[in-house]
N, C-alpha and C positions, 0 to 999 in steps of 0.2 A: 488642530488637535483631533485625534480619533475619539470616537464616542466611548464613554466609560461603560462599565458593567456589561461586558460581553462574555458569552460562552464561546466555546471553541468546537468546531467540527474537525475531527481528525482529518488532516489533508486540506481542509478548507476553513478559513477563519470567517465564521458567519454568526448567526444568532443562536444556533444550537450546535450540539456536538454530534457528529455522525462519522462513522468510519466509511470511507469510500474505498472499495477494493478493486484496484486495477490489477492486472495480471501480466506476469511475464511467463514465457514458456522456455523451458530448458529441454534440449532434445539431443538424442543420438538419432539413429535412423528411424526410431519410433519416438513419439512426442512424450517427453518426460516433463510433466507440467508442475508448476509450483505457484502457489498464491504469492502475491508480491509482499505480503506482510511478514511471512516467515516460511522457510522451506518445509515441505510436507513430505512424510514418508512415501517412497515410491518404489516400484520394483527395480532390481538391478538390471541395467541394460547392457547386454553384451555387444561390443563393437561388431558391426557386420562387415562381411567381405574383407576381413583382415587376416593376414597370416603372421602378424606381429604379436605373439602371445605376451611379451613383456609390456608392450604399449597397452594392450587390451587389459592386462592385469592392473596397470597403473590407472587406467581410465575408470575401471569399475571400482577400484579402491577410492578414487576421488569422488565418485558419485555416492558411495556409502557415507563418506565423511560429509558430503554436502547435505545429505538427508538428515544428519544430526542437527544441523541448523544453528550451532553456536559459532561465535566469532572465531574461536580457536579451531574448531573443526573446519570451518570455511577456509581459513588460511592454510590449514594442512591439505585440504582438498585442492587448493590452488597449486600447491607444490606438486602434487600428484599429476594434475592435469597438464602442468607445464612440462613435466618430464615426459608424459605420454605424447604431448604435442611434438616435442623434439624428435622422438622416435618415428612418429607418423610422417613428419616432414622429411626426415632422412630417407624414408621408404617411398616418398612421393605419393603417399596415401592422402589425397586431398580431402576426401569425404570425411575420414575420421579426424584429420587435422582440423577441419571445420567444426566438428563436434566438440573437440577440446576447447577451441577458441570461443565457441558459443558458451560453454560452461564457465570458462574463465571470465567472460564478460558478465554473465549473470552473477557470479560470486563477487566481482568487484562492485557491481551495482548494489548488491545487498550490503556490502561493507561501506557504502557511501562514496566509493571511488568512481564517480560518474564519468569523468573524461577517460579514465583508463578502461572502463566498461565499453564506452563507445569505440575506443581504439581496437579492442578485441573483436567487437561485433563487426566493425568495418574491415577487419582482416578475414573474418569468417565469410562475409557476404560473397566476395568474388569466388571463393572456393566452392561454395554451394552452387553458384551459377555454373562454374566450370564443369562440375559433375552432374549438372542438370537435376539437382535435388530441389524441386520447387517447394516441397514441404519445409526443408531446412532453411531455404531462402525466406519463406514466409515467416518462419519462427524468428529469424534474425531481424527481419524488418519490423515485426511486432515489438521485439525487445528494444530495438533502437528507439522506436516510438515511445515506449514506456520511459526510457531515460529522459528524452526530451520533455516528455510530459512532466516528470518530477522536477525538471529544471525550470518549469514554467513556460517553456517554449511550445505553446499549445498548437499553433498552426503547423509547426514542423512535425510535432507528434502526429497530428492528423494526416499529414502527407505520408508518413511511413505506415501508419495503420491502414490507410487506403491503398497502399501498394501491397500490403500483406493479404488483405481480404480476398481479392480475386484469386490469389495463388492458393489459399486454403480451400476455396471453393473448387478450383481446378483439380486438386488432388483429393477432393471429397473428404477433407478433414473437418468434420463438423465441430469437433472440440476446439480446434484452433480457430475456426470461424467464429464460434461463440465467444472465445476469449477476446478476439479483436473487436467484435461488435460491442462487447462489454466495455472495452477500453475507449472506443470511439464515443460511446454514450457518456462516459465519465468526462471526456474532454468537453463535450457540449454542455454538460451540467456545469462545469467550472466556468464556462463562457456565458452562463446565464440562459442558455437556450434549452429550457427545461423540457419542452415538448419533443424537441428533436432528441434530447437525451433519452426520454422515455421510449421513443420509437426504436432506437438502437438496442436499449436494454430489453425491450419486449421481443425483439428479434433473437437476442441471445438466449433468453430463458427457455424456450422450447427445445433449442439445440442442446442446452445443458442437460435437460431431462432426457432427450433422445439418446445421449451417450452415457446416461446414468452417472453424471458427474455431480454428486451431491454437494461436494465442497464448492464447486463452481456455481451450482444452482443457488446455494446459500449466499454466496457473494453477490450474485446478480439480484436476488431478492432484497438483500440489504441495500443495494445501491438504488433500486426502485423505491424502497422505503424512504431513503434519503431525499430523493427528488420530491416525493409527495410531501415530506415534511417541510421542505423549502417552499413548496406551493401553498402551505398552510393547511393541507389536508391531513391533519394529525391522526385521525382514526384509520385512514387508509395506510398511512405510514406504519402505524402500529401493527396492522394486519400483515404487512409484508415482513416487518421485523420478526413478528412472532412465527411466521413461516420459516424464516432463516435460522432462528435460534436452535430448534431441535436438529436441523441438518448439520450445523456446525458441531453440535455435541456428538452427533452420530459418527462424524469423521474425525472426532477428537482434535478439532482445530480450536485450541484454546484462545489464540489470538482473535480469530473471527468471532468466537463466542463472546469474548470480552468486548470487542467493538460493538456487537449488536446489543449486548446488555447496556452498554454505555449510551447507545442511540435510543433505546427504549427509555432510559432514564431522562434523556434530554427532552423527549416528547412529553413525559409526564411533568417535568419541570415547567415546560412552556404552557401546560394546561393548568398549572397552579397546584398540582398534586406533589408537593415538595417531599413529603416523607416517602412516598412511593418512588420518587426519583432517587432519593438517597439510597433506598434499598437496592435499586438496580446498579447505581454507581459503586456501591460497596461490594457488590458481587463482581463487578468488572475489575476493580482495582487489583485484587490479588492475582487474577488471571494475567493481567498485563505484566505484573512483576514476575510471574512464573515463566513467561516467555521472553522476559528481558526486553520488553518493548517500552523504552523510556519515554518515547513520544506519546504513546497511548496512556501511560501512567500519568504523565504531566497533564494531558488534556482532562483526564478524569479527576485528578486532584483539583484542577482549576474549576471544574464543574461542580464538585462538591463544595468548594469555597463559595461559588456563586449561590448555591442553595442556602448555605448557612447565612450568607449576607442577606438574602431575601427574607430569611426567618428572623433577622435582627441579631443574630449571634456573630457580631462583628469580629471579635477576637478569634473565634474558631475559624471564621472565613479567612482571616489573615494567616492563620497557621497553615491552612491548606494551600493558599496562594504561595506562601513562602517555601512550601515543599515543591510546588510545581515549577517555580522560577528557575532554580539551578538545573532542573531536568531539561527544560526548554533550551537553556544555554548549552547544555552538554550535547544535545542533538542538533544544535545550530538552527533551531526553528525560531526565526526572528519574529514571524507573525504571532506565534504562540507566546513568545517572550513579551512582545509589545502588548498583547491582549491582557496578559497577567499583570504586567506593570500598571496598565490602565485600571484594571480591577482593584488592585491594591490602592491606587490613588483614590478610586471611588469610595472605598471603605473609609480612608482617612478623611475624605471630604465629608462623609456623612457623620463622622465623629467630631467635626468642627476643626480638625487639624489641617487648615487650608494650605499652609506652606508645605507641609509634608506631602499633601495631595498633589500640589503643583510640581514638587520635585519628581514624583513618580510619573505624572503625565508628561513632563519634559523628557524623562528617560525613555518613555514609550515612543515619543516623537523622534528622538535621536535614533532609536533602533530602527524604526521604519525608514527614516531618512538614509541611514547607512545601507539598508537593504536595497533601496532604490538606486543608490550609487553603485 
């Protein structure tokens, strides 16, 4: 049986809750980058070396829709990119066909269609190689790595990231290099190799600053904070989180802001400062809802429940846990679901309702067993 009374880290089920920000890259001939947690506003990219004005129009309309970041706009973007892809393919324009495939892969990844995303990326890859676009090849390799990373196939993810890294360096794309270094750091963190994770994240950070990528800098600062939190260096973690927070706000990344507020709350909770923790969690919650991040919302609800449980307000704790549970199920986060079931069991256990507690513990075990299968 898993241990009761756990908090959740977004992306990682551990003792505290932290948002780890991996990154995917979406590109045309120049690199159009987006944080993995939600699409960010970016300049419209005009297809290069193309004489197909209709395909170019569809491509750019697709990117405009992509930037809106809603499930509906992403699906509409997918239709535009598919239509553009057909026109580029008919014109034997491999470079721009690769661009559309890369975009279609990223959209499917965001929509949770991981295998479909891989299919599109694997179609883009030989096209980029055929036109000797090493930057596009690097971007595609990075994005394939991110999909495998999200599927839990960490070694495969590392293999792709390590193919992308020298290509970014060869074309002197410091932003792409920083993204891939960040992602490699996250893999090592998830594997428990904390010092190696810090080594990669600390290589990414000055590159973020050099290209004036404040959103990326914020993400990497957040990730460094997460590693220090895991190492028990809570004040150092807070220092990094507090550097990340104003940067997320400056670039109007509400998802990143929410995650960092949540992480700060987790640190204060671990330090026993429960009311301060609640203050931060309650700032994070409406932001997660505003960006329709149900996973982040679920994690924060779970964490608020944990604080109330620690404060002895067991019914309030149950109320929050029971709000979190259907959200974890909706996003198919079995680890989060199992953790919340365990936490509910722990509350009933403390109330002397041993059979109800056992029922929840057994549900948690069943969820984890099904996940292993």
